N, C-alpha and C positions, 0 to 999 in steps of 0.2 A: 352457708349461704348468708352474704351480707345483703340485706334489703335496704333501698331507700324507703322515705316515707310513703311514696305512692305504691309502692309495690306489696308492703307489708299485707295488706289486707287481701287482695286478690290471691297472692302466692300461698298463703296458708290458710285462708278462709276462717279469718278469726272469730271467735266465739265468745266476747267479753261477757262476764257473769253480770246479771243483775245485782247491784249491790244496796243494801239498806244503809241508811244513815251510820248506824252503830259499827257497822263493818268498815265503812271508810274512815270513821273515827278512829277506830283501833288501828288498821293500816298505816294511817298516816301520822301516828303519834310518834314523835322522834325517838321514844325510847323504850316504849311499853314492849313490843315484841322481843326486842333484843334483850331486854332485861329478863324476860321469861326464857328466851334461849338459853340466857348464860346460867339462869337457875337450873333448868332441866337438862342442859347439856345435850341437846338432842331434838328429834322432832317432837311437835306437841299438837294437840287439838285445843282449839278456842271455842268455848261454848258461851251463848247469851240467853239465859233463861227468860229474860222479859221479852224477847221476841216469840219464845215458845208460849208465853202468857198471851201474847197478843194474838197469837195464831188460834190458841183455844177459844179465847172469847169470840174470835169471829164466827166459829162453828155454833158455839152456845147462842149466841146473838141469831143466828138464821133459823134455830129451832124456835126461840122466843118470839121472832118477828112472824113466824110461820104459824104459831100458835099450836106446837106440837110438843107433847111430852117427850122427852129424850134426854139422852145421855151419852157424853163423849168419852170413849174409852182410848186412852194413848196405847198404841200398839208398841209395847216396850222393847220389843226385839228389835227395832229401828235403831236403838242406841242405848247403850248399857250404861250411861251416865246416870248418876243420882241427882243431880241438881233440879231435873225436870219434876221428879216426884214431890216435892214440897209444893210446887206450883199446882200441881194435880190437886192435892189435898186441899190447899187453901181455896181452890176454884169450886170445890165440890163437884170435880169431875172423877173420871174412874181410869183404871190400867188394865190393860189386856195383858195377860201373863200366859207362859207355855211351860213353866219348870218351876220347881221348888225353889231353887236360888231366886228367881224373878218374883215370884209370891212373897217371899221372906223380905227381900230389899223393898218392895213395895210398902208392907207393913212396917219395917222399920223406919220408914220416912213419913209415917203418918196417914198413909191411905188406909182407910177402914176397909174390912173385909168384905163387906156388902157392896163396895165400890170397886171390886176386883173381879174381872172376868178370867175364866180361864179356857183356853182353846187349845189348838192342836190336834195331832192325830191322837191314837191310843196313849192314855195317861197313865203314869205308874201309881201305884198303890199309895206311895207317901204323897203324891200331888193330889189324888182324889180326898185322902182322909184331911189334909190341912185345908183344902176347899171347903170341906163339909164343916170342919171346925170354925173355921171363919166366915161361915155364911157367904162365900164366893157364889159367883152365877158361873156354872159349868157348862161349856157346849159339848154335849154328847155326840160322838162320832160314828158310833156303831151299836147294834143292839147287844153284842157281848160286853161292850163299854157301859151300857146302861144296866146291865144285871151286876157288873163288879161295882158300878156306883152305887147302887141299892143297897147291896150287901155291906160296903163300907159304911154307907149313910146311916145303916141300922144301929151301928156301934158309934159313929162319930157324929150323928145328928143329921136331920133331916136336909137333903140337898137340893137347893135351888137349881135348876137345869134349862138348858134350851136344847132342841134336837136341831143340829145341823142338817142342812138340806143339800142333796148331790144337785148342783146345778144342772139343769136341763141343757145347756150348751156346752157342758164339759162333761159326759158320761163316763169318761175313763179317768175322770180325777179321782186321787186317793182319799179323797176327803168329802164327807158328807154321807146321809142316810138317802137311799134310793127310794122311789115312790111306793116300791113294793114293800121294802123293810120300815118306811115311815109308818105305815096303817098298823103294822105290828108293834112299833114302839109307841105310838099313842095308846093303843090299848093295853101295852103293859104299863104304862105311866098311870092309867085308871086303877090298875091292879095292884100297881106298888106305891100307892098314894101316901103310905105312912112313911115311906122312905124317901120319895122324890117328889119334888113340887115342880111339874112342867109350867115354866112360865111363857115358853113361846117358841119361836123358830129362829134360826138364823143361817147365813150364807154369806160366802165370800166368792166373789168373782175376778178373774184375771182380767187385765186390761183396765182403760180408765174412761170407759163409754159410760154416758148417763142413762140412755134408754134401757140396757139389760137390768140395770140395779132397780129403776122405777117399775120395770114390769114384773121382775121377780118379788118384789115388795109388796105389789098390789096383789099378785097372785095369792101370796101368804096371808094375807088378809082373811081369804076364804077359808084357809087352813086354820087360821086362828078361831074362826066362828065355828068351824066343825068341831074341833076340840072343846070349845065351850059347851057346845050341847051335849058333850058326854060328861059334863060336870067339873071339867078342869079349869082353873082360873087362870088362862091363857091371856096376857096383857101385852106381850114384847115382842118386837121384831128387831134382829140385828141384821144390818146389810153389810158388815164388814168394812174393810178398808177399800185401797185402791183409788184414792181421791188424788187427781192429777196435780202436778206441779210445773212450775216454769222456772227455769234458770236462766235462759237467755231471750234475746229479743226476735220477734217473728221474721224480720229480716235477715237478720245474720243467720238464723236457723234455714231458712230457705235457700239463702246463698251456699251453706255448706252442703246441706242435702243435694242440691241439684249440682254440686261440682265436685263430688267424691270420686277420686281415683287412686290406685295404688301409689302413685308418686308422692301423695299427701302423707304418707305413713312410712316410719323407720322400716326397712328391710322388706318395704311392699307388703307389709301386714294387711291382712283383709278381715274385716267383720261381718257376720251376717245380719246382725241388727244393731240399734242403740235405743236407750230409753229416748222417748220424745221429750226433749230438754226445752221446747216451746209447744204449748197447747193451751187448750182452752175450751170450757171453763176449768178452773182449778180451785182448790181448796174448798172454802166455805162457799163460794160462788157454784161450785159443783154440787154440793149439797143442796143450795138453794134450788138449781135446776132440777134435780130429782125430786125434790118436793111439789115443784111446780108443774111436774108432767100430768097431764089431764088423761083421765079415763072415765068415760061415762059422763063428761061434761063437768067433773069435779076433779080438782088437784087430788094428787096422791096425799098431800097435807090434809085435804077435807076429809079424805077417806079415813085417815089415821084418826082424825079428831072424831068423826062420825062413830068409829067403832071402839072408841077409846083404846086406843094401842098406843104404847110407849115406842119410841124409835131410838135404837140403839147404833152407834157407829164405831169404826175401830181405826181411825187414821193413825199412821205412824209418819210416813215421810212428810205428810201435809202438816203436821204440827211442829215438825222439825226445819222446815223449810226457811232458808235464810238465817238460821239460829246458830250457825257454826261454820268454822272452816278449819283446815289443816295447815301447819306451818313445817317446810322442811328445810333445814339449812343447807346451802349449796356445800358441797364438796369439792367440785372441780368441773372443768370444761375443756372439751377437745372438738377441734374440727375434723369432722369426718365426711369426707367427699363434699357435696355441696351444701350441707348443714351440719349444725353441731350436736354434740351430744353432752348434756348437762347430767352430772350424778350428784345425786343428794344423799344426805344423812338419813337413811329411813329405807322402808321397804315398800314395794307397789300392793302388799297386803293390806296396807293402811288406806288404800283407795280400791274398795272391793269390787268395783266394776270390772276391774282388769282381770279378776280372777273368776269372772263369769263368762268369759268368752266376748267381752266386749271393752268399751272404753269409756272413761269419764271424760266428758268432753269440754266443759267449760276451761276457758282459758286461765293456766296458772299466771300468777300476779307476781312480779319480781320486786322484792322490796331490798333496797340498797343498804349495806351498812355504811359505805363511805358515800360523798356526795357523786353524783354523777357529773359529767363533763359535756362540753358543749360538742365535742368531736366523737362521743359514742354513737356508733352505729346500729340501727336494729338488726337482729339476727333471727334465724330460724333454727329451732332444736327441737330434739324429743328429749325426754327426761327418763333417765334410768335410777333404780335404787342400787343401795350400797352392797348387795349380795354378790354372791360369785355365779349367779344363775343368768343365763343369756336372757331369758324371758322376764326377768325382773325388770319390768317397764313401767313407769306411771303413766307416761304420755307418750304413745306410739306416734301420734299425730306431730308433725312438723309445725311447731308452735311458733308464733313471732314474740319475741321479747325485745324490749327498747334499746337493749344492749347485751353484750357478752357477760353471762354470770360470772361473779368473781367468789372465791372461798369465803365464807362468812357472811354472804347474802342470805336472805331468805327466799324461798318460793313456796309462796301461797296457794292451796288449791281452796278455791272458794266452795261455801254451800255443801258441805261433805256431812253435815249432822244426820242426815237421813239415809241410813244404811252404808254409807261409804265408809266412814272413819273408823268402826271397829267390828264390823260384821266378819271379816276374815282375818284380823291381825293375828301374828304370829311372833314368838320369840326365836325365830330363825337366826342362825348364826349367834345365838345367845343375846341378842340384842333386847334390850327391855321394850316393851310396849309403850308406845308414845303416851305421856300423861295427857290427862283431859285438865284443861285450866278454865276456870269460870272466872268470866269477865262481867264486872257491872259497874254503873255510873254512879260515882259518889262525889256530891257537891260538884266542883268544878273539874274533876278529875276522873279518870278511870283507873279501877283497881282490880287485881286478879287473886285467886286462889285456887289450889289444887282441888278437883272435885273430890267428893267424899263419898 
């Protein structure tokens, strides 16, 4: 499908990504991206730790402005790169991990054990032992895990713990201690005081709504006070992650969501749901909204202050928003019926939304190796990966590009740092995993290195 300029937006419901200045600067540099592609000889991920640091500071500033003692734990599972961890260490922030390699990686990059939280389902003996040795804060998920943790702690060192609460609106979740078991767990913490140090309670909610998080946090303040009455030094609540993020503008998102039909997707592909790529409030503003929620004429922040309770949070995607993108070299293009199929060097497993029965929707951006010409016409295309699998498709949606992609061009997928770029990556076809490239500003230029 060849489109004129007036048709491009309506025919494909474009979703241009919101870009930060650093992203535009990297994208428009005449040599940087192609130098990286020449060096790595394939697809690659670009990371910008300074944006991560800015996002982290925004959360910390909300806590300070609201007068709430608290700590921001980076949800490490959202991205495996090491470059975020020195930022965490230097900012006196924290990391949330769920495996021994994640914990060791954090320690090796300067994060102190007392600034590491250990979450997840039933944990291995090795992970619990390592957590106890390094004074990590462990979220206990079940009664039997509490007993295992206490047995390990008697040998490895008294363990600081939180009891993870089963959310009342998610009774079938496989995570969290039920109300019935919670009473037993608190009583056992009193009896096991020589081995475990109960610091408080935690939860994690699906979705991105403010009210449920504020309401459950407020309810758990009462539970903290009840535990204190039993002699436990409970001072902490963790509200988990799920902080909303924005990728595209409101008008573009509304136009897309109100005009979806099968014809907009390759092979009539259908999806049950998409991540809400435009929503509000987001990031640190969502934290502020949670703390501003009122109960009994006082904000949640005031209730936390009045009861001397520290608030922990575990954002992952919200710390990585705008902090990275993914570049795929173009291998070829062919016209298929009324639209094209672009094939790139790489696999759709490097855009993990495609492997969760959904689609990563922000528009890919074409970066030309050779100068564009005046007679180039906009085209519509889907984007496929380099494997032999029919379903290896990075973009099922027929997206608009300013011209026909040529071999050697780059196709950039914006804002992939949060969960997209490495959650599902595989060395299928014996292809190497795309390397992660760290970009930083140095004097009047940009420079890059491989992530370590």
